[in-house]
N, C-alpha and C positions, 0 to 999 in steps of 0.2 A: 647387595646387588647392584652392579654397576651398568648393566647392559642386558636388555632382553632381545635376543634374535629372533626373527619372525621367519617362516618359510616364505620364499620369493612368491608363491602364489598368493598367500595373505596380504605381503605388502603390496601388490599389483591390485588385489581387490580393494584394499583400502584407499590406494591412489584413485582408482575409478570412482570411488564412492565421495571421495573429497571433491573431485573434479565436479561430479554430479550435483553436488550441493553448491558448488561455486556458480554452476551455470543457472540452477534456480529452476526451472520448469522443463516439463517432459518434453516438449517441442525442441527447445534448446539441445537436450540429451539425444534426441534423436538424431539431429543433425550432426551431434558430437558422434555417436557411433556410426554413422554413415560415413563420416570422414575418415574414422579409425580403419573401417572395413575397405575404405578405397587405398589407404596407405598400406595395409597388410597385403592387398592384391597386388599391388604395383610391386611390392618387394619381392612377391613371389614369383619364381620364374616359369611357372606353369602356362603363361600364354593367356590368351583372351578369355579362355575357359574359366581360368582362375577369377578374372577381373569380373566376370557375371556372377560368379558364386560368391565372390567376396560382397559384391553389391547386394546381392539377395540376401546373404546372410547379415549385412549391415541394417537393411530396411526392417528385416523380419524381428532382430534384437530390438531395434528403436521402437518397432510397433508394438512389442510385448511390454517394454517398459513404460510406455504411454498408457496402455490399457492398464498396467499394475499400478500407477499412480492416479487413474481416474481421468486422464485426459486423452478422450478419443480423438478422432480426426476432427480436425476443426474446419468448418465451411468458410469459405473466403468470398468476398464481394468480387465485383468486376475488376477492383484495381488490385486484389488480393489482400485487402485490408478489412479490418472487422470496424464498426462504428465505435467511437470513444464512448466509454462508460465513466459514471461518475457514482461514487458511493453516497446513498442516503446519509445526512447527518443524524437522522432519527433512528433508523433500523439497520443501517449498513447496508442494504442489497445494491446492487448495481444498476444505474438507470442511464439512460442515453443521454449524453451530454447535451446541455442546453433545456431541458423540460424542467418545468416550473414546480411540479409536484411528483413525488414518489409512486411508482405504479404498484409497488407493494403496501405501503402503509398509508399513503396519501398526505404524508407530511411535506412542508415545503423543502425544496431542495436548496435553497438559498436562504441562510440564516442572516438576519438583519444584523448591521455593525451599529455599535453605540460607542461614543467616545469615553475614556477613562474619565471618572469624576475629578482625579487629581492631576494626571499628567496628560489627558486627552489622546492617548494612545488608542487605536481602533480594536474594539473589542467586540466579541459575540455577542448579541442581545442575551441577557441572562446569566451573563458570567458574574460569579460572587467576587472575584478577586481580579486586578490586573495583572497580565502575564508579563509587563513591562516593569511596573514599579510596585507591584504586590499590594496595593492598598484595596480596601474592601468597597466594593461597588454599592454597598446600602447606601440611599440617598440619605442625606443628614435630615433630621427631625428638629423641630422645634422642641425644648425640654419643658416648656410651659403647656403649649396647644397641641403638639404633635403633628403640626403643618410642614409637608415637605418643603425643605429649604433649596433654593438654588445653590449651586457650587459658589463658594466664597462669600456667601452671604454674611452680614455682620449681625444684622438684626432680622427677626421674622417679620414677614410681611403682612401677617396676619393679625398678630397680637402686640407686636412692637418690642418682643423681649430680645435682649442681646443675646447673640449666639455664641457657643464656646468654639473657639477657633483651636 
């Protein structure tokens, strides 16, 4: 089999579907459909009545698509923009930008940063490995007394045992 030919209607539907995937969300898809309706109405020689019908059809199809994908009409503020949101690092729920704690789980919105024990790259607190050099972030401990050693220590400050470098 060298080639599979599809009917023109199927090809057109596939083109629409791929363009919808490229656009991303339902709001952008509604705008895309309205523009398509305007273009079709302008090409139609029916005059002003055709333009009104084309606009109505474009908005109706766009609204149906938005409802089908769960994105109803969005309320907009005075400037037409919604407040910026940031996902909670603990639960992933959206929160207003700038808040210190998540409204859903109560977790801290900003994770503390700590330096890597080997290369000093900035890491999230609690990271097990460095994302830059890959080294383990477990603090070195004295083999004799299990005291937590500072990075680069040659001797244990607690018992004096030489460390393994």
